[in-house]
C-alpha positions in Angstrom: -0.3 0.0 -0.3 1.1 3.0 -1.0 1.1 6.9 0.2 -0.2 9.0 -2.9 1.5 12.5 -1.4 5.0 12.9 -1.3 5.9 9.1 -1.7 4.7 8.2 -5.0 4.2 11.9 -5.7 7.4 14.4 -5.8 5.2 15.9 -3.0 5.7 19.7 -4.4 2.8 20.6 -5.5 2.8 23.3 -7.5 -0.3 25.7 -8.2 -2.3 25.4 -11.8 -5.3 27.2 -11.6 -7.1 29.5 -10.1 -10.8 29.6 -10.3 -13.2 32.5 -8.8 -16.9 33.4 -8.9 -18.6 36.4 -10.9 -17.4 39.8 -9.6 -14.1 38.1 -7.0 -10.5 38.5 -8.3 -7.6 35.4 -8.3 -5.5 38.2 -6.7 -8.3 37.9 -4.0 -8.3 34.9 -3.4 -5.0 34.0 -3.6 -4.5 36.5 -0.6 -7.3 34.7 1.4 -5.7 31.5 1.2 -1.8 33.3 1.1 -2.9 34.5 5.0 -4.9 31.3 6.5 -2.4 28.6 5.0 0.5 31.2 6.5 0.6 29.1 9.7 0.5 25.4 8.2 3.8 23.7 7.1 1.7 21.1 4.7 2.1 20.0 1.2 -0.3 22.0 0.0 -0.1 24.9 2.4 3.5 25.5 1.5 2.6 25.0 -3.2 -0.1 28.2 -2.3 1.9 30.7 0.0 4.6 30.0 -3.0 2.4 31.3 -5.8 1.6 34.4 -3.5 5.1 35.1 -2.8 6.0 34.3 -6.5 2.8 37.1 -6.8 3.5 39.5 -4.3 0.9 39.0 -2.4 0.3 40.3 1.2 -1.7 38.2 3.4 -3.9 39.9 6.4 -4.5 38.4 9.7 -6.6 36.6 10.8 -8.4 35.0 13.6 -9.3 32.0 15.3 -7.0 29.6 13.4 -8.8 26.0 13.7 -6.9 23.9 11.9 -9.4 21.0 10.7 -7.5 17.9 10.1 -7.9 15.5 7.1 -10.2 18.4 5.6 -8.8 22.3 5.9 -9.6 25.1 7.9 -11.2 27.4 9.2 -10.6 31.6 10.5 -12.0 34.8 11.2 -10.7 38.0 9.6 -12.7 41.3 10.1 -15.3 39.9 11.5 -16.4 36.8 8.5 -15.8 33.2 9.1 -13.3 32.5 5.9 -13.2 28.0 4.9 -10.2 26.8 3.2 -10.1 23.3 2.9 -11.4 20.0 0.6 -14.8 19.6 -1.0 -16.4 17.3 2.4 -15.0 20.4 4.5 -17.6 22.4 2.0 -20.0 19.7 2.1 -20.1 19.2 6.4 -20.2 23.3 6.7 -23.4 23.6 4.0 -21.6 25.5 2.2 -22.8 27.1 -0.9 -21.1 25.6 -4.7 -22.3 28.0 -7.0 -21.4 25.9 -9.9 -17.5 24.5 -8.4 -18.4 21.4 -8.1 -18.1 20.5 -12.1 -15.1 22.8 -11.7 -13.2 20.9 -9.4 -14.0 17.7 -10.9 -12.6 19.6 -13.9 -9.5 19.6 -12.6 -9.7 16.4 -10.6 -9.8 14.8 -13.6 -6.6 15.9 -14.7 -4.7 14.7 -11.2 -5.2 17.9 -9.8 -6.7 18.4 -5.6 -8.6 21.0 -5.7 -9.1 23.8 -2.5 -11.9 25.4 -2.1 -11.7 29.2 -0.4 -15.5 30.0 0.5 -16.7 33.4 2.6 -20.1 33.7 4.5 -21.6 30.2 3.8 -20.3 30.5 -0.3 -17.8 29.0 -2.5 -15.3 31.9 -4.1 -12.5 30.7 -5.5 -11.1 27.7 -6.4 -7.6 26.1 -6.7 -6.1 23.3 -8.5 -2.7 22.0 -7.2 -1.0 19.8 -9.1 1.6 16.8 -7.6 3.1 15.2 -10.4 4.2 11.4 -9.9 8.0 10.2 -9.2 10.4 9.3 -11.5 10.7 6.0 -11.5 7.0 5.1 -9.8 5.5 3.4 -12.9 8.3 1.4 -12.7 8.5 0.1 -9.4 4.3 -0.6 -9.7 5.2 -2.5 -12.9 7.9 -4.9 -10.9 5.9 -4.9 -7.9 2.9 -6.6 -10.2 5.9 -9.2 -12.1 6.1 -10.4 -9.0 2.5 -11.2 -8.2 1.8 -8.5 -5.7 -1.7 -7.0 -5.2 -0.1 -3.3 -5.0 -2.8 -0.3 -3.4 -3.0 3.4 -2.8 -4.3 5.0 -0.2 -4.7 8.7 -0.3 -6.9 12.4 1.3 -7.7 13.0 -1.9 -11.3 12.8 -3.5 -11.7 9.3 -5.4 -11.2 11.4 -8.9 -8.1 13.0 -8.3 -6.7 9.6 -6.9 -8.2 7.8 -10.1 -6.1 9.9 -12.6 -2.8 9.5 -10.6 -3.5 6.1 -10.7 -3.4 5.6 -13.8 -0.7 7.6 -13.9 1.3 4.9 -11.9 -0.1 2.0 -13.1 -2.2 1.4 -9.8 -6.2 0.1 -10.2 -6.7 -0.3 -6.6 -7.3 3.0 -5.0 -8.7 4.3 -1.2 -9.3 7.8 -1.4 -11.5 10.2 0.6 -9.0 9.0 4.1 -7.9 11.9 7.0 -5.0 11.1 8.8 -6.1 8.9 11.6 -8.2 6.6 9.5 -4.8 5.9 7.9 -4.8 2.9 10.4 -7.8 1.4 10.4 -7.6 1.5 6.5 -4.2 -1.3 7.2 -5.8 -2.8 9.6 -9.4 -4.0 7.4 -6.4 -5.2 5.1 -5.0 -7.5 7.1 -8.3 -8.9 9.1 -9.4 -9.9 4.9 -6.1 -12.1 5.3 -3.7 -10.3 3.7 0.0 -9.8 4.6 0.3 -6.2 4.6 3.1 -3.0 3.5 2.9 0.3 3.8 5.1 2.3 2.1 5.1 5.9 3.7 6.9 9.3 4.0 5.0 11.7 6.5 3.8 12.2 10.3 0.4 11.8 8.5 1.6 8.0 7.9 3.3 7.5 11.2 0.5 5.1 12.6 -0.6 3.4 9.4 3.4 2.4 9.1 3.7 0.9 12.9 -0.2 -0.9 11.7 1.5 -3.2 8.9 2.9 -6.1 9.2 6.4 -4.0 7.4 6.6 -0.6 7.7 8.5 1.1 4.9 9.8 4.5 5.3 11.8 6.9 2.5 14.5 8.5 3.4 14.0 12.0 1.8 9.8 11.1 4.2 10.0 12.3 8.4 11.9 11.3 11.2 8.8 10.2 13.3 8.1 7.8 9.9 11.4 6.3 9.4 11.4 5.6 13.6 7.4 3.7 12.8 8.9 1.7 9.9 10.4 -1.7 9.7 12.4 -0.7 6.7 14.2 3.1 5.6 15.2 3.4 1.7 18.2 5.6 2.2 17.3 7.0 -1.8 14.4 8.9 -2.9 13.7 5.9 -5.4 10.1 3.8 -5.4 12.7 0.9 -7.3 13.9 1.0 -3.9 11.0 -0.6 -2.8 10.4 -4.7 -4.8 14.5 -4.2 -4.8 14.0 -4.0 -1.5 11.7 -6.9 -1.3 12.6 -9.2 -3.6 15.8 -9.4 -1.6 13.9 -10.5 1.6 12.7 -13.4 -0.7 16.0 -14.4 -1.7 17.2 -14.2 1.7 14.3 -16.0 3.1 15.2 -18.8 0.2 18.7 -19.0 1.6 18.3 -19.5 5.5 15.5 -22.4 4.8 18.6 -23.6 2.4 20.6 -23.3 5.1 18.1 -24.9 7.6 18.0 -28.2 5.8 21.2 -28.8 4.8 22.2 -28.2 8.7 19.7 -30.9 9.4 20.7 -32.8 6.9 24.4 -32.8 7.5 23.7 -33.2 11.5 21.6 -36.0 11.3 23.7 -38.1 9.9 27.2 -36.8 11.4 26.6 -36.5 14.8 25.5 -40.7 14.6 28.6 -41.4 12.8 30.1 -39.1 15.1 29.1 -40.9 18.0 29.8 -44.3 17.0 26.6 -45.5 15.1 28.9 -47.1 12.9 31.4 -48.9 15.2 28.9 -52.2 15.8 28.7 -53.0 12.4 31.5 -52.1 10.8 34.3 -51.4 13.8 34.1 -47.5 12.0 35.3 -45.4 15.0 35.4 -41.4 13.9 38.8 -39.2 15.1 37.7 -36.5 17.4 40.3 -34.1 15.1 38.1 -34.8 11.5 35.0 -34.7 13.6 35.7 -31.0 14.8 36.6 -30.8 10.9 33.6 -31.9 9.4 32.0 -29.8 12.0 33.2 -26.6 11.0 32.8 -27.4 7.2 29.8 -27.9 8.5 29.4 -23.7 8.9 31.4 -23.0 6.2 29.5 -24.0 3.9 26.3 -22.0 5.6 28.4 -19.2 5.5 29.7 -19.3 2.1 25.9 -20.5 1.0 24.9 -17.1 2.6 27.6 -14.7 1.3 25.9 -15.7 -1.9 23.5 -13.1 -1.7 26.5 -10.2 -2.2 26.2 -11.8 -5.3 22.6 -11.4 -5.5 21.2 -9.0 -8.6 17.7 -7.5 -6.4 16.7 -6.7 -10.0 
């Protein structure tokens, strides 16, 4: 299971579209969005702030800032309530959409995340943010499928945006519109279905899911919290390392099973001989020096077989 933002995508979104209601200037929508996002460290917030910097927008002071996890934010400016967030937030607050749903669907079909800006109960603007997939994301997914593994993506984005990204990277199984706190529950659901689940993520929000999964895989370029919660940390920010790590684990298990088999077989034969099992029949006793050398050869053979992993090409 891959997280989307920062894992499958670059995690460096850019504002590509600003759509406004009639009589509203793009500059005003961007100004308010920048003002609300000024204290946020979310990648989408940083994209909006960067767009504001490029447009030389000066933020206004906001009051009563309230972050709404997985939804957006609520603030008060000059006595008026403003909302900034996703469609779920707008629906939850019963905001008048003014035809923006269709505009958002168009942007979502282009794999863009939609951020709504609402004032006094009505949407006044829509900001489209694009986060391009990482290089080799599709190749990594393809390799995992070649290994016979099921690949899924989990994201807080709406279904349409998630599907568009999934089409680009080659993932069909999409779990969309998941709040950060619910990612771990989705992993639990998969485990209850009898699946062995590996979770790949990079952010603070991914830490509970990484811990819940059978195997947590953190991207080295991600947060320290994610790396601490994971079982495996990929040093390079290259998703091809995921199938490589899994294939290496398969090779390791194969070597372990070979070593166990041959060690059991060798000792099952050698120990009775060393104990004198052949003496009653053939009068043969094993010299202690020879027995010790034979035991050493057992260890040497196990180590030598294990060293084959050094020459193993995981891909």
